[in-house]
N, C-alpha and C positions, 0 to 999 in steps of 0.2 A: 504494500500500500504506500503511495507517495505521501511524504510528510506534509503537514498542514502549515508549518511555520517556514517562511521563505528562506531563512538563514540555515535551515537544516537540509535544504535540497541542493544536490550537486547542480551547479549552474553552467557547466561546460557545454552541455548539449541537452536539449529538451528531451530527446529520447532516453538519455541516461536518467534524468530526473524522474521520468515516468516509469522506470523499470520496476516491475513487481517482483515479489519474492518468487523464487523458482524452486519447486520441489526437486529433490534429488532424483536422478534417473532411476529406472527400475532395478538396476544392478546394485543399488545401495542396500546394505544390510542393516541400516539404521532407520527404521520406520519413523516417519514424521520429520526427517531432516529437511531443512530449507536453507537455501543460500540467498542472501539479499544484501543490498547496500546498507552500510551502517549509517544511522541517522541521529540517534539520541545521545545525550551526554553519557548516560550509563553504559551504552554500548561502546562508545569510544574509550571510556575508562576501562572497560573490560578488556579491550584490545591491548591497552598498556599493561594491565596486570598479566595477561597471557604472555606478553613479551618477556616479562621478568620470570615467569614460571618456566619458560622455554630456554632462555639464554642465561639465567641466573640473576639473583637479586643485585649483584654488582655490575650487571650489564649497563654500560654508560652510553650506548648508542641507540637506546630505545627511541622510537618515534613518539613524541607527545601527542596527547589527544587533540590539541589545537591544530597541529599539522595534519593529522589524519582527517580532520574535518575540512579545513580550508583548502586542502589540495584538491578536493573533489570539485571545487568551483572552477578549476582550470585544467580539467581533464584527468585528474588523479582518480584512482579507484581505491576505496576501502570497503571491503565486503566481508561479511561474516557467515559462518555456518552455524545454524542453531538447531538444537535438538527439539523433540516434541514438547518439552517444557519451556521452550524459548530461551534456553541457556546457551550462551556463546561457547562453542567448543572448538572453533578454529577461525582464523581470519587471514586475509591477504591484502597487501597494500602495495601500490605502485604509482609511479609518476609518468606523465606523458610529455614528450618533447620532440625535437626535430633533429634528425641525423641525415646529413647530406641531402637535404630537401624533402626527406620522407618523414611522415609522422610515425613515431615509434613510442613504445611503452616499456619502461623499465620496472619490472616487478621486484620490489625491494625486499619484501618480507612475506613469508608464509609460515604460520604456526598452527599446530593442532595439539590439543591436550593429549598427553601420553596415553591415557586410557581409551582414546578414540582413534589412535593411529591404526593403520592397516585396514581401514574401513572405506577407503576411496575418497575420504573427505578432501585431501589435498587436490586430487584430480577434479572434483566437483568445483572447488574454489577457483582453480585455474581456468576451467571451462567457462565459468560465469564471468571471470575477468576478461577472457578472450572475447566473449559475446559483447560485453560492455564497451571495450575499446574498439571493436570492429565498427560499432555504430558511430564512433568518432572519426573514422577514416584511418585508423592506425593500420599499418601494413605489416609490422612485425613486432614481436615482444622479445625482450631480453630478461634474463635473470641469472643468478649464479647458484651453484650448489657444490658441495664438497665432494670431490671424486671418491673419497674414502667411505662415504655413507651409502651402504648398499640399497636401503629402501628408497633413497632419493634417486639413485641411478635407475632403479626399476621404474619409479614414477615417471621420470623425465624421458627416458629413452624408450621404455616399453609401452607405457600407457599414453603419454602425450606425443611421442614421436618427434622430439626436438632434435635439432642438429647442434653439435658442439662447435662453437665458433672459435674458442680460444681457451688456453690454460694459463692462469695467472698465479704465480707463486705468491703466497702471503698477501693476498689482495687487500685484506683489512689490517695487515700488520702481523709481525711475528708473534707478539704477545698481545692479547686483547683482554677485555674484561669478562669475556664469556667463558664459562667453564667448559664449553664444548671444544674450545681451541687449545685446551691445556696440553702442552708438550708436542703439539703437531702443527701449530700455526694455523693459517687461514687460507690455504691454497683453494682455488675455485676454478671450476669449469664455467665458462659463459655459454649459456644456452640461447639458441636462436630459434624462435617459433614463428614461422612465416604464417601470418593470419590467413592469407588467401591461397596458400600453396601447400599447406601441411597435408600429407597423405595419411593413410591409416597406419597406426603404430604397429610395430612388429612385436608379436607375442613372444614372451621369454622362452616358452617351450619350443617354439619354432626356431629361435636363435640357437638354442642348445642342440637342436636336431640337425643342423647343417652337416652335411657329410664331411667328416674329418676335422670338424672344428675342435673337438676335444683332444686331437692329436697334434695340433699345431703348437709351435713354441709358446711358452709363457715367459714373457720377458723378465719377470721378477719372481720366478717359481719359488714357493716356500720350501724350506728344508724340512727334515724330519721333525724338527722342534717347532715348526710353524713360523719360522722367521723368514721373511722374504729375502731373496738374494739380489745382489746388484745386477742390473740388466746388461752390463757390458759384454759378458760372454754370449748371452743369447742373441743379442742384436746382430751378431755376425752370421747367424744361421736362419734368419727370417727372410722370406721371399714373397712379400705381398699380403701375408695373412698371419696374424699373431694375436695373442691374448695378453691381458694385464690383470693380475689377480688382486683382489682386495678382501679384507676380512668381512664376514657377514655382519659383525657387530663391532665397529671400531670403538664405540664407547666402552664396551666391556674390556677391550684390549687396553684402553687408556687406564681403566681402573685397576687392572691386574698387573700390567707390565708396561709402564710408560715408555721405556726404552724400545720395546718392540713396536709400539704405536709410532714412535718417531722413525723407526726403520721402515715401516709401511709407508709413511709419508715420503721419505727420501727415495725409495725405490719406485713408487708409483709416479712421483714427480718426474724422475729421470726417464722412465719408460714412456709415459704419456707425452711428455714434451718432445722426446725423440720421434715418436710416431707422427705427431702433428707437424713437426718440422721436416719430415721426409715423405710427405704426400699420403700418409695414412689418414683415413677418416674413422671415427668411432661409430661403428655400425649398429651396435646394440650391447645389451648386457644380459647375463643370465646367472642364476644361482645354481651352485652345485652343492646341495645340502650334504651329500655323502662325503665330499671332499672337505666341506666346511669353508668354502670360499665362494666369492662371486667373481665373475670374469667379464671384463670389457672385451669386445671383439673388434679388432682393427683390421682394415684392409685397404689396399691401394686402388681397388676396383670395386664396383657395386657387387653386392651379394645377390643371389638369385631371388626371384619372386618380387621384383620391384623395389628392392632396397635402394634408396636414393644415393 
């Protein structure tokens, strides 16, 4: 329902101001889930609280309620996911700007309460955001995610079908106020989601099923103790197709063995940067629960069945 007070309404575009709450698609396993623009002071404050719960009480880069609100007047998006009791359980925030003459959107934050993760809420928020900025004339969206976080790799590559535009070491600094960056810095992939061009996402089971993909070199193959090895040796043996391993739960590794988490960062950074610098594209990601790792799949040429 559109707000009754004019200061509460996003003023960048009339179509955005009139956007109604959207029920989650049928594949949601949370009955009553709705995604809608944030409008009230209580909702904006709830977004700030969720930032602190996600990135830690000492997180000093939180976006205040005032910015979450006024940015919507100039093309920004602040949208929330609400359960059947109208409680905020996730939100997304982004800003719209111009890049080389194109209208683009930078999705700056996405957070979901821990107990509601792995229910598709992040995907629903991104899809709502995509629809909203498409009405403004945005042609592509950008955002960042940590290459070591398996669930984010799955969401972005397998569910949303983004392309990886860049790898940036310590994008937000080597040491930050967030507990999530403890010991591993803030390396990020930059995701590029073409609004008018994105095709269907590749399913993770299909990625894992490509002929021979499990036999191609792993640039940072873990040893018998689960410690990833430096990519230097493996790089000389790849020929157009390779994998890069990550742990299935980097937060658990940080808590149990910080030195091992740092080694994961160092080896994935070297391997992924090498690939992107040598004409490899990151084609997808899959989990291997038996092995206990996730794998990025990189190749110099498109994979079968329409992989871009």
